[in-house]
C-alpha distance (Angstrom), angle and dihedral (degrees) to the residues before:
residue distance angle dihedral
M1 . . .
E2 3.80 . .
S3 3.77 120.4 .
P4 3.82 117.7 -110.7
A5 3.78 119.7 -91.5
P6 3.84 115.1 -92.8
A7 3.81 91.6 -105.9
E8 3.78 91.6 53.0
K9 3.81 90.8 49.5
W10 3.80 90.0 50.8
V11 3.81 92.3 50.5
N12 3.81 90.6 48.7
K13 3.81 91.8 51.1
V14 3.80 92.6 47.9
F15 3.80 91.5 50.3
D16 3.81 89.9 47.6
E17 3.81 85.6 59.7
V18 3.81 90.6 46.8
F19 3.81 91.7 51.8
K20 3.81 90.4 51.3
L21 3.80 85.7 65.1
K22 3.79 87.8 65.4
K23 3.79 89.4 67.7
Y24 3.82 98.1 31.6
P25 3.82 107.7 27.5
E26 3.79 93.3 162.0
S27 3.81 94.8 51.4
G28 3.81 91.8 98.3
R29 3.77 127.5 76.4
I30 3.79 130.6 -115.6
V31 3.81 113.3 -89.0
N32 3.80 104.3 -106.7
E33 3.80 95.0 -147.2
L34 3.79 93.1 55.6
E35 3.81 104.1 32.6
I36 3.80 91.4 -158.0
N37 3.81 113.3 140.5
E38 3.80 95.4 -141.7
I39 3.82 95.4 52.3
C40 3.78 111.8 76.7
E41 3.76 139.8 166.4
Q42 3.75 133.5 -141.2
I43 3.80 116.8 -159.0
Y44 3.78 117.2 -140.2
G45 3.80 113.7 178.4
N46 3.80 105.8 -55.7
Y47 3.80 93.0 -18.4
R48 3.79 136.1 92.9
I49 3.78 121.7 -145.9
I50 3.81 105.5 -159.8
Y51 3.78 116.3 -164.1
K52 3.78 144.0 162.0
I53 3.79 121.9 -129.1
M54 3.79 113.5 -139.6
K55 3.82 129.7 176.5
K56 3.81 97.4 -85.5
S57 3.78 104.4 2.0
I58 3.77 145.9 40.0
I59 3.80 122.7 -132.9
I60 3.79 114.7 -150.8
Y61 3.80 107.8 -150.1
I62 3.78 108.4 171.5
I63 3.76 138.4 10.0
S64 3.77 106.6 -169.1
A65 3.77 143.3 157.6
L66 3.79 111.2 -104.1
A67 3.81 91.3 -107.6
L68 3.81 102.1 25.7
K69 3.79 135.2 37.5
I70 3.79 108.9 -118.8
F71 3.78 100.6 -176.6
I72 3.75 140.5 -29.8
V73 3.75 121.8 -125.0
T74 3.74 135.3 179.1
Y75 3.75 105.6 -152.6
Y76 3.78 126.7 164.7
L77 3.78 116.6 -146.3
Y78 3.77 111.8 -171.9
Y79 3.77 118.6 -155.6
I80 3.78 100.8 178.0
Q81 3.79 108.4 154.5
């Protein structure tokens, strides 16, 4: 079996970080530019995962390089227990 392409590995690692937010939604820090308590960021390598904490879900808004936006996503991660 061949190993995944580098881009696929990167996406998998980023989403591993995103899924960690399901268990630890408050592990990120408040986004300095916004200063809104519910909007946080998690740093992964040279990338920022910006998300909003809601009552029973997390909305992932942007995954971007620290200096350049790579792509914008709207992704709902539910952590209802």
